[in-house]
C-alpha positions as MATLAB code, in Angstrom:
seq = 'ALALLPPLVRVFGMGLEAQWNDWIYRALVFLVISCPCALVISIPLSFFAGIGGASKEGILVKGSNYLEALSETTTLVMDKTGTLTQGVFEVSAVHHNTIDEDRLIELTALAESASSHPISRSLQNAYGKTIDRSRVTDIRESAGQGVRAVVDGHQVAAGNEKLMKSIGVEPISCRSAGTIVHVAVDGCYCGHIVIADRLKPHAVRAIEELKKAGIKKTVMLTGDNRKTAEVVAAELGVDEVKSELMPGDKVRAVEELLAHQRSGKLAFVGDGINDAPVLSRADIGIAMGAMGSDAAIEAADVVLMDDDPLKIAKGIKISRKCLRIVKQNIWFAIGIKALCLLLGAVGLANMWMAIFADVGVMILAVLNAIRALFVKNL';
ca = [
    -253.828  -19.342   53.290;
    -252.096  -22.065   55.261;
    -254.743  -21.929   58.014;
    -257.834  -21.828   55.794;
    -257.225  -23.428   52.427;
    -256.381  -27.048   53.403;
    -259.480  -27.468   55.629;
    -261.689  -25.793   53.009;
    -260.351  -28.110   50.317;
    -261.540  -31.042   52.479;
    -264.995  -29.456   52.784;
    -265.269  -29.398   48.998;
    -264.884  -33.178   48.989;
    -261.325  -33.604   47.747;
    -260.575  -36.215   50.378;
    -257.883  -34.378   52.395;
    -257.707  -35.160   56.069;
    -257.283  -31.670   57.505;
    -258.105  -30.535   60.999;
    -258.731  -26.860   61.699;
    -256.643  -26.837   64.869;
    -253.695  -28.501   63.152;
    -253.581  -26.076   60.227;
    -254.135  -22.984   62.373;
    -251.180  -24.108   64.529;
    -249.044  -24.622   61.417;
    -250.051  -21.154   60.200;
    -249.022  -19.578   63.507;
    -245.666  -21.395   63.362;
    -245.285  -20.159   59.783;
    -246.091  -16.596   60.894;
    -243.519  -16.584   63.702;
    -240.796  -17.976   61.426;
    -241.498  -15.379   58.720;
    -240.975  -12.365   61.036;
    -238.010  -10.435   59.514;
    -236.416   -9.407   62.833;
    -232.999  -10.843   61.962;
    -232.814   -8.837   58.753;
    -234.379   -5.630   60.070;
    -232.081   -5.460   63.108;
    -228.806   -7.070   62.028;
    -228.283   -5.314   58.685;
    -228.441   -1.702   59.980;
    -226.499   -2.818   63.052;
    -223.746   -4.224   60.798;
    -223.403   -0.856   59.068;
    -223.446    1.018   62.394;
    -220.729   -1.304   63.712;
    -218.682   -0.808   60.524;
    -218.954    2.985   60.799;
    -218.071    2.771   64.511;
    -215.071    0.548   63.819;
    -213.857    2.967   61.122;
    -214.252    5.964   63.443;
    -212.095    4.241   66.090;
    -209.343    4.132   63.445;
    -209.731    7.828   62.626;
    -211.859    7.313   59.502;
    -215.117    9.264   59.549;
    -217.738    7.773   57.202;
    -220.784   10.014   56.794;
    -223.316    7.253   56.112;
    -223.868    3.558   55.395;
    -224.398    4.237   51.672;
    -220.865    5.694   51.507;
    -219.484    2.667   53.348;
    -221.091    0.421   50.737;
    -219.751    2.568   47.867;
    -216.268    2.491   49.403;
    -216.346   -1.304   49.450;
    -216.987   -1.296   45.677;
    -214.067    1.021   44.850;
    -211.769   -0.249   42.082;
    -210.215    3.046   40.884;
    -208.576    5.540   43.237;
    -207.670    9.047   42.050;
    -205.465   11.166   44.329;
    -204.385   14.767   44.403;
    -200.630   15.005   45.021;
    -200.016   18.011   47.242;
    -201.221   17.521   50.814;
    -202.508   14.033   50.058;
    -199.436   12.058   49.061;
    -196.949   14.772   49.961;
    -196.639   16.758   53.170;
    -197.552   20.039   51.488;
    -194.501   21.625   53.136;
    -192.557   23.313   50.358;
    -188.940   24.418   50.635;
    -186.677   26.317   48.238;
    -184.065   23.768   47.189;
    -182.164   25.579   44.403;
    -181.892   28.676   42.215;
    -180.832   28.168   38.585;
    -179.841   30.388   35.643;
    -180.110   33.531   37.740;
    -178.811   36.710   36.120;
    -179.048   38.676   39.370;
    -177.893   37.879   42.887;
    -179.659   34.785   44.304;
    -180.773   36.540   47.493;
    -182.108   39.484   45.482;
    -184.057   37.129   43.192;
    -185.683   35.386   46.178;
    -186.421   38.766   47.799;
    -188.208   40.131   44.721;
    -190.159   36.896   44.264;
    -191.184   36.712   47.940;
    -192.413   40.318   47.877;
    -194.357   39.727   44.650;
    -195.958   36.622   46.202;
    -196.620   38.309   49.573;
    -200.387   38.663   49.040;
    -200.890   34.969   48.291;
    -201.605   32.260   50.900;
    -200.574   29.438   48.529;
    -198.003   27.012   50.039;
    -195.562   27.876   47.232;
    -195.811   31.559   48.145;
    -195.292   30.808   51.830;
    -192.183   28.760   51.050;
    -190.715   31.703   49.126;
    -191.461   34.054   52.014;
    -189.821   31.591   54.422;
    -186.755   31.407   52.179;
    -186.554   35.218   52.227;
    -186.446   35.010   56.014;
    -187.225   38.678   56.728;
    -190.371   40.609   57.571;
    -192.359   41.361   54.428;
    -192.711   45.115   53.859;
    -195.984   45.289   51.930;
    -195.455   49.012   51.264;
    -192.776   48.039   48.731;
    -195.339   46.094   46.658;
    -198.118   47.535   44.486;
    -200.358   46.511   41.608;
    -200.504   42.782   42.493;
    -202.243   40.689   39.835;
    -202.667   36.950   40.311;
    -203.351   34.648   37.353;
    -205.060   31.403   38.378;
    -202.882   28.401   37.622;
    -200.026   30.544   36.286;
    -198.532   32.832   38.931;
    -198.455   36.453   39.988;
    -197.328   39.836   38.645;
    -196.582   42.863   40.824;
    -194.582   46.060   41.030;
    -191.775   45.691   43.612;
    -189.586   48.714   44.383;
    -190.712   50.179   41.079;
    -189.756   47.053   39.061;
    -192.243   44.892   37.165;
    -191.838   41.396   38.661;
    -193.519   38.283   37.245;
    -193.221   34.960   39.098;
    -194.903   31.753   37.989;
    -194.803   28.894   35.531;
    -193.837   28.785   31.865;
    -197.353   29.785   30.790;
    -197.037   33.059   32.684;
    -193.619   33.766   31.151;
    -194.875   33.178   27.624;
    -197.970   35.316   28.250;
    -195.709   38.326   28.947;
    -193.389   37.590   26.029;
    -190.481   36.113   28.031;
    -188.834   32.845   26.985;
    -188.245   30.672   30.082;
    -185.346   28.254   30.519;
    -186.455   24.677   31.239;
    -185.272   22.962   34.400;
    -184.199   19.339   34.802;
    -184.681   19.292   38.560;
    -187.718   17.612   40.122;
    -189.950   20.033   41.953;
    -192.156   23.062   41.385;
    -190.335   25.559   39.169;
    -191.023   29.268   39.720;
    -189.730   31.287   36.772;
    -188.966   34.945   37.497;
    -188.851   37.884   35.106;
    -187.982   41.476   36.119;
    -188.882   44.381   33.827;
    -189.532   41.966   30.977;
    -186.167   40.176   31.263;
    -185.763   36.578   32.371;
    -183.816   36.451   35.636;
    -183.769   32.725   36.449;
    -185.948   30.169   38.192;
    -186.389   28.874   41.736;
    -186.816   25.149   42.443;
    -189.257   24.368   45.243;
    -189.495   20.779   46.441;
    -192.188   19.006   48.441;
    -191.597   15.883   50.529;
    -193.563   12.646   50.328;
    -195.502   11.641   53.415;
    -193.717    8.907   55.395;
    -196.304    6.228   54.550;
    -197.140    7.331   50.990;
    -195.259    4.549   49.151;
    -196.579    1.866   51.497;
    -200.089    3.313   51.133;
    -200.044    2.668   47.373;
    -198.815   -0.889   47.981;
    -201.596   -1.504   50.524;
    -204.204   -0.120   48.140;
    -203.181   -2.629   45.488;
    -203.280   -5.433   48.069;
    -206.767   -4.249   49.037;
    -207.966   -4.839   45.463;
    -207.666   -1.374   43.905;
    -207.107   -2.060   40.210;
    -206.004    1.424   39.144;
    -204.332    4.318   40.979;
    -204.158    7.770   39.381;
    -202.326   10.886   40.606;
    -203.482   14.378   39.607;
    -201.250   17.432   40.030;
    -200.682   20.935   38.795;
    -196.912   20.331   38.748;
    -194.956   20.128   35.516;
    -194.768   16.815   33.730;
    -191.198   15.956   34.747;
    -191.801   16.548   38.452;
    -195.078   14.633   38.350;
    -193.491   11.629   36.634;
    -190.613   11.516   39.140;
    -193.062   11.515   42.080;
    -195.351    8.976   40.374;
    -192.433    6.607   39.748;
    -191.324    6.907   43.372;
    -194.842    6.174   44.615;
    -195.629    3.413   42.125;
    -198.966    4.809   40.890;
    -200.371    3.431   37.642;
    -201.139    6.727   35.903;
    -200.315   10.414   36.366;
    -201.918   13.550   34.920;
    -199.856   16.730   35.294;
    -200.054   20.494   34.665;
    -203.727   20.533   35.621;
    -205.757   23.605   36.523;
    -208.529   23.110   39.160;
    -211.137   22.721   36.401;
    -208.935   20.220   34.578;
    -209.088   17.882   37.580;
    -212.875   17.707   37.302;
    -212.608   16.901   33.589;
    -209.936   14.275   34.280;
    -212.186   12.529   36.815;
    -215.163   12.721   34.434;
    -213.078   11.059   31.714;
    -212.094    8.280   34.093;
    -215.732    7.841   35.145;
    -216.774    7.592   31.483;
    -214.345    4.679   31.000;
    -215.213    3.030   34.315;
    -216.737   -0.331   33.387;
    -217.265   -1.757   36.859;
    -216.853   -0.718   40.473;
    -216.684    2.786   41.898;
    -214.204    5.646   41.518;
    -212.946    7.389   44.659;
    -211.078   10.703   44.759;
    -208.778   11.774   47.607;
    -207.976   15.465   48.119;
    -207.474   18.139   50.720;
    -207.601   21.630   49.193;
    -210.428   24.042   48.499;
    -209.840   23.447   44.768;
    -210.534   19.734   45.316;
    -214.107   20.280   46.560;
    -215.728   20.105   43.064;
    -213.810   16.895   42.274;
    -214.753   15.335   45.613;
    -218.409   15.997   44.811;
    -218.109   14.649   41.261;
    -216.468   11.312   42.139;
    -218.533    8.284   43.176;
    -217.047    8.727   46.635;
    -214.937   11.611   47.927;
    -212.261   11.173   50.604;
    -210.812   14.260   52.308;
    -207.811   14.789   54.550;
    -209.285   16.101   57.793;
    -206.311   17.531   59.695;
    -204.813   19.856   57.077;
    -207.731   19.759   54.639;
    -209.825   22.835   53.894;
    -213.347   23.182   55.300;
    -214.764   23.081   51.769;
    -213.066   19.751   51.028;
    -214.207   18.219   54.333;
    -217.782   19.408   53.701;
    -217.847   18.008   50.149;
    -216.296   14.641   51.070;
    -218.158   11.449   51.968;
    -215.265   10.058   54.017;
    -212.777   12.076   56.115;
    -209.363   10.828   57.279;
    -208.871   12.599   60.592;
    -205.056   12.312   60.745;
    -204.190   12.761   57.027;
    -202.423    9.385   56.884;
    -202.768    7.934   53.338;
    -202.455    4.426   54.819;
    -205.954    4.929   56.222;
    -207.402    4.880   52.692;
    -206.623    1.172   52.298;
    -207.720    0.593   55.896;
    -211.088    2.225   55.185;
    -211.602    0.066   52.099;
    -210.794   -3.095   54.070;
    -213.202   -2.062   56.853;
    -215.985   -1.402   54.349;
    -215.470   -4.749   52.636;
    -215.471   -6.615   55.950;
    -218.696   -4.835   56.887;
    -220.365   -5.751   53.579;
    -219.238   -9.380   53.946;
    -220.901   -9.496   57.359;
    -224.089   -7.922   55.963;
    -224.253  -10.554   53.198;
    -223.535  -13.350   55.676;
    -226.432  -12.198   57.835;
    -228.774  -11.941   54.849;
    -227.987  -15.435   53.547;
    -227.939  -16.979   57.016;
    -231.282  -15.455   58.040;
    -233.056  -16.162   54.765;
    -231.612  -19.697   54.506;
    -232.652  -20.745   58.034;
    -236.071  -19.160   57.662;
    -236.704  -20.771   54.259;
    -235.812  -24.200   55.642;
    -237.974  -23.745   58.739;
    -240.867  -22.357   56.688;
    -240.812  -25.496   54.548;
    -240.727  -27.728   57.632;
    -243.488  -25.674   59.257;
    -245.738  -25.922   56.205;
    -245.576  -29.733   56.187;
    -246.006  -29.952   59.958;
    -242.445  -30.961   60.913;
    -241.635  -27.744   62.781;
    -243.152  -26.773   66.117;
    -243.385  -23.398   67.852;
    -240.025  -23.834   69.592;
    -238.326  -24.229   66.240;
    -240.225  -21.161   65.003;
    -238.950  -19.125   67.951;
    -235.386  -20.226   67.169;
    -235.857  -19.299   63.498;
    -237.003  -15.842   64.588;
    -235.342  -14.791   67.857;
    -232.447  -17.272   67.784;
    -231.406  -16.358   64.257;
    -231.755  -12.675   65.153;
    -229.406  -13.048   68.143;
    -226.835  -14.947   66.071;
    -227.021  -12.326   63.313;
    -226.580   -9.492   65.834;
    -223.540  -11.237   67.350;
    -222.104  -11.620   63.851;
    -222.790   -7.930   63.142;
    -220.777   -6.907   66.204;
    -217.688   -8.390   64.499;
    -217.661   -5.294   62.260;
    -216.489   -3.276   65.273;
    -213.196   -5.158   65.446;
    -210.956   -3.698   62.725;
    -207.617   -3.255   64.504;
    -205.757   -5.962   62.606;
    -207.131   -5.308   59.124;
];
C-alpha cells in the first residue's frame, strides 16, 4: 500500500508529487521495521531464561504457562505434614492409660504394623523391637480414622475419635498439641498416645516471605484435630486453617476457595499421594520433590527439589521478574517499531534506522531477556 497507493493517487490527478522510487524505498524501510524478530525471539527466550534461573535454585517449572500462572498467584494453600512440617513423627506422651504404658505402645504398634503411614512408623519406632507379624491377624484399616486388628487374641482399635465412636467407645479428649491416637482393647478405652511433628526450620520465615512476595491469603489444610491445627497455624502465622480433613475434603476445600477467588491464581503445595488430586485441581500445583510421592510430583506443575518451603516465595519472585522482563520487551519492541514506522512512512527514516529498529531492538531485547537467568539475590 505504501509503495503503490501514493504514486497511483498522483496518476489520478490529485496533485501529489510522488516518485515511484521514493515510495518503494519507504515501503522497503517500512517492511524491515515491521519484522517481529524482537518479539518472536525475546519473549520465548525470557521464559526459557526464567525457567533456567528457577532450576538453578532447585525449582523445576514444567512449562512457561506454569511460570506465568505462578506469577499471578495471590492465594497459597498448603498441606501441613511434609510441607510445613518435617513429617518425622515421634511419640511424645501417653495419657489416661489404664494399662502399662509400654504394653499400650506395644499393642498399638503391632496393630499398626501393616501400615506405611508416618504415624504408624512412629509408633513402631517407639516400640523399639522387631515386629512379630504372626501375633497380628484380621487387620482392618479405615481411611481417615485408624486401624483395627486382633493382637495376641485381643481386639485392638487405634485411631482418632471417629474410630472410637464407631465401635461404641467414648474417647477422652487431649489438651496436648499433636496427633492423638486413641486406643481401645476388647471394647474398653485404654488411653491415648500423643504423637508430635516438628516444623521445618524455615517454615515460619517461608510464610513471612510469601506475604512479602504479595501473597494475599495463606491457608493450611490438615487431617489433624482442630486444636493441634490451630496451634501449628498460630506458630506459622497462616491466615486460615482447615482441620480434620479426609483426602476428599481437601479437594472440596480447594474448590470452595477457587469459587470465592475473585482475582489472581490459587496455588496448592503438597507432597503425599493423597495430595495428587488437589494438585491437579488447583490453578497451579507445587510438589515437594525430595520426600514427595511420585504421584504428587507427576501431578504438580512446579517441583521443589529440596523440599524447602522458602523456595515457594523464591519461585514466585522469579516468575514475577520473568514476566516483568517479558512485558518490558513487548513494550520496548512495539514502542520503538511504532515510532520508526511512523518516521518511515513520512520519509524521515532510512534503511539504517530500519535495521536498528529490527536487529538492534532484537539484540537489546535478547540482552534484557538474559537478565531472567540471574535470580540469586531475589
